[in-house]
C-alpha positions as CSV (number, residue, x, y, z in Angstrom):
1,X,0.0,0.0,0.0
2,X,0.9,3.7,-0.3
3,X,-0.1,6.4,2.2
4,X,0.2,10.2,2.0
5,X,-0.7,13.2,4.2
6,X,-3.3,15.3,2.3
7,X,-2.2,18.9,3.1
8,X,-5.4,20.4,1.5
9,X,-7.6,18.6,4.0
10,X,-8.8,20.0,7.3
11,X,-10.9,18.6,10.2
12,X,-14.0,20.0,11.9
13,X,-15.2,18.2,15.1
14,X,-18.8,18.2,16.4
15,X,-19.8,16.9,19.8
16,X,-23.0,16.9,21.8
17,X,-26.2,15.0,22.2
18,X,-27.9,16.7,19.2
19,X,-25.0,16.5,16.7
20,X,-26.4,13.6,14.7
21,X,-29.8,15.2,14.3
22,X,-28.2,18.6,13.4
23,X,-26.1,17.0,10.6
24,X,-28.9,14.8,9.3
25,X,-31.2,17.7,8.7
26,X,-28.5,19.8,7.0
27,X,-26.4,17.6,4.8
28,X,-27.1,15.5,1.7
29,X,-26.3,12.0,3.1
30,X,-28.1,9.9,5.8
31,X,-26.3,10.6,9.1
32,X,-29.0,9.1,11.2
33,X,-27.9,5.6,10.3
34,X,-24.1,6.3,10.5
35,X,-22.3,3.9,12.8
36,X,-18.9,4.5,14.6
37,X,-16.1,3.6,12.2
38,X,-18.2,4.1,9.1
39,X,-18.1,7.2,6.9
40,X,-20.5,9.1,4.7
41,X,-19.6,11.4,1.7
42,X,-21.8,14.5,2.0
43,X,-22.2,18.1,1.3
44,X,-23.8,21.2,2.7
45,X,-25.6,23.1,-0.1
46,X,-27.1,26.5,-0.7
47,X,-30.9,26.7,-0.6
48,X,-30.6,26.8,-4.4
49,X,-28.9,23.3,-4.3
50,X,-25.3,24.3,-5.1
51,X,-22.3,22.9,-3.1
52,X,-20.9,25.2,-0.4
53,X,-18.8,22.5,1.3
54,X,-18.3,18.8,0.6
55,X,-16.7,16.5,3.2
56,X,-16.5,13.0,4.6
57,X,-18.4,12.5,7.9
58,X,-17.0,9.9,10.3
59,X,-18.3,9.0,13.8
60,X,-15.6,8.1,16.4
61,X,-16.3,5.1,18.6
62,X,-17.4,5.9,22.2
63,X,-14.2,4.3,23.5
64,X,-12.2,6.8,21.5
65,X,-14.1,9.8,22.8
66,X,-17.0,9.8,20.4
67,X,-18.1,12.8,18.3
68,X,-18.4,13.4,14.6
69,X,-15.4,14.5,12.5
70,X,-15.7,16.2,9.1
71,X,-12.8,15.5,6.7
72,X,-13.1,18.7,4.6
73,X,-11.1,21.1,2.5
74,X,-8.7,22.8,4.8
75,X,-9.1,26.2,3.1
76,X,-12.9,26.0,3.9
77,X,-12.7,24.5,7.4
78,X,-13.1,27.7,9.3
79,X,-16.0,28.8,7.1
80,X,-17.7,25.4,7.4
81,X,-17.5,25.6,11.2
82,X,-19.0,29.1,11.1
83,X,-21.8,28.0,8.8
84,X,-22.6,25.1,11.1
85,X,-22.7,27.4,14.1
86,X,-25.2,29.6,12.1
87,X,-27.4,26.6,11.6
88,X,-27.0,25.2,15.1
89,X,-29.4,27.7,16.7
90,X,-30.0,26.4,20.3
91,X,-29.0,22.8,19.6
92,X,-26.6,21.3,22.1
93,X,-23.7,20.9,19.8
94,X,-20.1,22.1,20.1
95,X,-18.3,22.8,16.8
96,X,-14.5,23.2,16.5
97,X,-12.1,23.7,13.6
98,X,-9.2,21.3,14.6
99,X,-7.2,21.7,11.3
100,X,-4.2,23.1,13.2
101,X,-4.0,20.0,15.3
102,X,-5.2,17.1,13.2
103,X,-4.3,16.0,9.7
104,X,-5.9,13.7,7.1
105,X,-3.9,10.8,5.6
106,X,-5.0,8.5,2.8
107,X,-3.8,4.9,2.3
108,X,-4.6,3.0,-0.9
109,X,-3.6,-0.2,-2.7
110,X,-0.3,-0.2,-4.6
111,X,3.5,-0.4,-3.8
112,X,2.9,-2.1,-0.5
113,X,5.5,-3.8,1.6
114,X,3.0,-6.6,2.2
115,X,0.5,-6.1,-0.6
116,X,-2.3,-6.4,1.9
117,X,-5.4,-4.3,2.5
118,X,-5.8,-3.0,6.1
119,X,-8.8,-3.4,8.2
120,X,-10.5,0.0,7.8
121,X,-12.4,-0.4,11.1
122,X,-9.2,-1.0,13.1
123,X,-8.0,2.3,14.6
124,X,-4.2,2.6,15.0
125,X,-2.7,4.4,17.9
126,X,-3.8,8.1,17.8
127,X,-5.6,7.6,14.4
128,X,-9.3,7.4,13.6
129,X,-9.5,5.1,10.5
130,X,-12.4,4.8,8.1
131,X,-13.0,3.6,4.5
132,X,-13.3,6.2,1.9
133,X,-17.1,6.1,1.2
134,X,-16.9,7.4,-2.3
135,X,-15.2,4.3,-3.9
136,X,-13.5,1.2,-2.5
137,X,-10.5,1.7,-4.8
138,X,-9.7,4.9,-3.0
139,X,-8.8,2.9,0.0
140,X,-9.0,4.3,3.5
141,X,-8.4,7.6,5.3
142,X,-7.2,8.5,8.8
143,X,-7.6,11.6,11.0
144,X,-4.5,11.9,13.3
145,X,-1.9,14.2,14.7
146,X,0.6,15.0,11.9
147,X,3.5,13.7,14.0
148,X,1.8,10.3,14.1
149,X,1.7,9.9,10.3
150,X,4.8,7.8,9.8
151,X,4.0,5.5,12.7
152,X,0.4,5.0,11.4
153,X,1.7,4.2,7.9
154,X,4.1,1.7,9.4
155,X,1.3,0.1,11.4
156,X,-0.6,-0.4,8.1
157,X,2.4,-1.8,6.2
158,X,2.2,1.2,3.9
159,X,4.9,3.2,2.2
160,X,4.6,6.9,3.1
161,X,4.6,8.8,-0.2
162,X,4.2,12.4,-1.4
163,X,0.7,13.8,-2.0
164,X,1.3,13.7,-5.8
165,X,1.1,9.9,-5.7
166,X,-2.4,10.2,-4.2
167,X,-3.4,12.8,-6.7
168,X,-2.4,10.5,-9.6
169,X,-4.5,7.7,-8.0
170,X,-7.5,10.0,-7.5
171,X,-7.4,11.4,-11.0
172,X,-6.9,7.9,-12.6
173,X,-10.1,6.8,-10.8
174,X,-12.0,9.9,-12.1
175,X,-12.8,11.3,-8.6
176,X,-13.4,15.1,-8.6
177,X,-11.8,17.4,-6.1
178,X,-13.4,20.7,-5.1
179,X,-11.4,23.8,-6.0
180,X,-9.6,21.9,-8.7
181,X,-12.4,20.3,-10.8
182,X,-15.3,22.5,-9.8
183,X,-15.9,25.8,-8.0
184,X,-17.6,25.8,-4.6
185,X,-20.9,27.8,-4.7
186,X,-21.3,27.3,-8.5
187,X,-21.8,23.5,-9.0
188,X,-24.7,21.2,-8.3
189,X,-24.0,17.7,-6.7
190,X,-25.0,16.0,-10.0
191,X,-22.4,18.0,-11.9
192,X,-19.6,16.8,-9.5
193,X,-20.9,13.2,-9.6
194,X,-21.9,13.1,-5.9
195,X,-25.0,11.2,-6.9
196,X,-22.7,8.5,-8.4
197,X,-20.3,8.4,-5.5
198,X,-22.7,8.0,-2.6
199,X,-22.8,11.6,-1.7
200,X,-26.6,12.2,-1.9
201,X,-29.3,10.1,-0.3
202,X,-32.5,10.6,-2.2
203,X,-34.6,8.6,0.3
204,X,-33.8,10.5,3.5
205,X,-35.8,13.5,4.8
206,X,-35.2,17.1,3.9
207,X,-31.9,18.8,3.8
208,X,-30.8,22.2,2.7
209,X,-31.2,22.5,-1.1
210,X,-33.0,19.1,-1.3
211,X,-35.9,20.3,-3.5
212,X,-33.6,21.4,-6.3
213,X,-31.4,18.3,-6.1
214,X,-34.3,15.9,-6.1
215,X,-35.9,17.7,-9.1
216,X,-32.6,17.2,-11.0
217,X,-32.6,13.6,-10.1
218,X,-36.1,12.7,-11.0
219,X,-36.2,14.9,-14.2
220,X,-32.7,13.8,-15.3
221,X,-31.8,17.5,-16.0
222,X,-28.1,17.3,-15.2
223,X,-26.6,18.4,-18.5
224,X,-23.0,19.0,-17.2
225,X,-20.8,16.5,-15.4
226,X,-17.2,16.0,-14.4
227,X,-15.9,13.2,-16.5
228,X,-12.4,11.5,-16.9
229,X,-10.4,12.3,-20.0
230,X,-7.1,11.1,-21.4
231,X,-4.4,13.0,-23.3
232,X,-1.0,12.3,-24.8
233,X,2.3,14.0,-24.0
234,X,2.0,17.4,-22.2
235,X,-0.9,18.1,-19.9
236,X,-3.3,21.0,-20.6
237,X,-3.4,23.7,-17.9
238,X,-6.2,23.4,-15.4
239,X,-9.0,26.0,-16.0
240,X,-8.6,26.2,-19.8
241,X,-11.8,25.9,-21.8
242,X,-12.5,22.6,-23.6
243,X,-13.6,23.3,-27.2
244,X,-15.1,21.2,-30.0
245,X,-14.7,23.1,-33.3
246,X,-15.7,26.7,-32.5
247,X,-17.8,25.9,-29.5
248,X,-16.8,25.8,-25.8
249,X,-18.1,22.6,-24.2
250,X,-16.5,22.7,-20.8
251,X,-13.4,23.3,-18.7
252,X,-10.4,21.1,-17.9
253,X,-9.6,20.5,-14.2
254,X,-6.9,18.5,-12.6
255,X,-4.5,16.4,-14.6
256,X,-1.7,13.9,-14.0
257,X,0.2,11.2,-15.9
258,X,-2.0,11.3,-19.1
259,X,-5.3,11.4,-17.3
260,X,-7.5,14.3,-16.3
261,X,-10.9,15.5,-15.3
262,X,-13.1,17.9,-17.2
263,X,-16.5,19.6,-16.4
264,X,-18.3,19.1,-19.7
265,X,-21.7,19.8,-21.2
266,X,-22.5,16.3,-22.2
267,X,-25.1,17.2,-24.8
268,X,-22.7,19.5,-26.6
269,X,-20.0,16.8,-26.4
270,X,-22.4,14.3,-27.9
271,X,-23.1,16.7,-30.8
272,X,-19.4,17.1,-31.4
273,X,-18.9,13.4,-31.5
274,X,-21.6,13.0,-34.1
275,X,-19.7,15.5,-36.3
276,X,-16.4,13.9,-35.6
277,X,-15.0,17.0,-33.9
278,X,-12.2,16.4,-31.4
279,X,-12.3,17.8,-27.9
280,X,-9.3,20.2,-27.3
281,X,-7.9,22.1,-24.3
282,X,-4.9,24.4,-24.8
283,X,-4.2,22.8,-28.2
284,X,-4.1,19.3,-26.6
285,X,-6.7,16.7,-27.8
286,X,-8.7,14.9,-25.1
287,X,-10.4,11.5,-25.2
288,X,-13.3,10.6,-22.9
289,X,-12.8,7.7,-20.5
290,X,-15.9,6.3,-18.8
291,X,-15.2,5.1,-15.3
292,X,-16.6,1.8,-14.0
293,X,-18.6,3.6,-11.3
294,X,-20.5,5.9,-13.8
295,X,-24.2,5.0,-14.2
296,X,-25.2,8.0,-16.3
297,X,-25.3,7.9,-20.1
298,X,-22.0,8.9,-21.6
299,X,-21.8,10.9,-24.9
300,X,-22.0,8.5,-27.8
301,X,-23.9,5.9,-25.9
302,X,-27.5,5.0,-27.1
303,X,-30.4,6.2,-25.0
304,X,-31.8,3.5,-22.8
305,X,-35.4,2.6,-23.5
306,X,-37.9,1.2,-21.0
């Protein structure tokens, strides 16, 4: 296995008897059924259904002190804590940004000393371990003091690597990252594939922005999505427009080792494919790559009939 500290991730901790109920009525995933050691991918949305913050929610076991931890973008951790305080009202919940004391580390298959997969429910000393809820191939994550990272990696039989190794793994799997592949406050969950990666529960009760997100789900109105792409030789610069002929069809996001992610208007891409027009970003041709986890119709695929 490989492991890496993720310097872009922060930690917000919530404690108190009403924490579960508070989170469940606010975020896109079902927190009411979350068990200690498990994790949920979730987001806090605007009332208009756009992503303000996305994060992984994990509940610590009672023997480890309990509480709920949000593995979130570090640059947004303080704002997330403030927004949760705003929504708390009189609920008995303590909310604290702990990003200056706790780090997030990922561990994933590959280049292992033992080739094994760790028990994601087994906490190492000083580390809260949990499976990445988005995709099994992403492996596991840990919340821990930064000084404990090397020891925790050794306990797992993992090689401690630079964060670039994790980024290559993430991008190869087609998993979007906020701030790189989409802009917070501008994207809907469907556009960032949260509906495909377990980030939205369409059977739970209300949450902030639920009406808009549910309407997009039931009417299949998500025209734009982040999709994996491949390229040869040099990588296009993130943020450049993706064009087909003279039309802009999207924006390129993060790239690494011949693979990338792009936020694309799928209907426009489909039209371009029918005309045999290549997708280009910064003069570099892109090729779509459908990931195994995608359940939506890719450009070029026939419409499903019922």
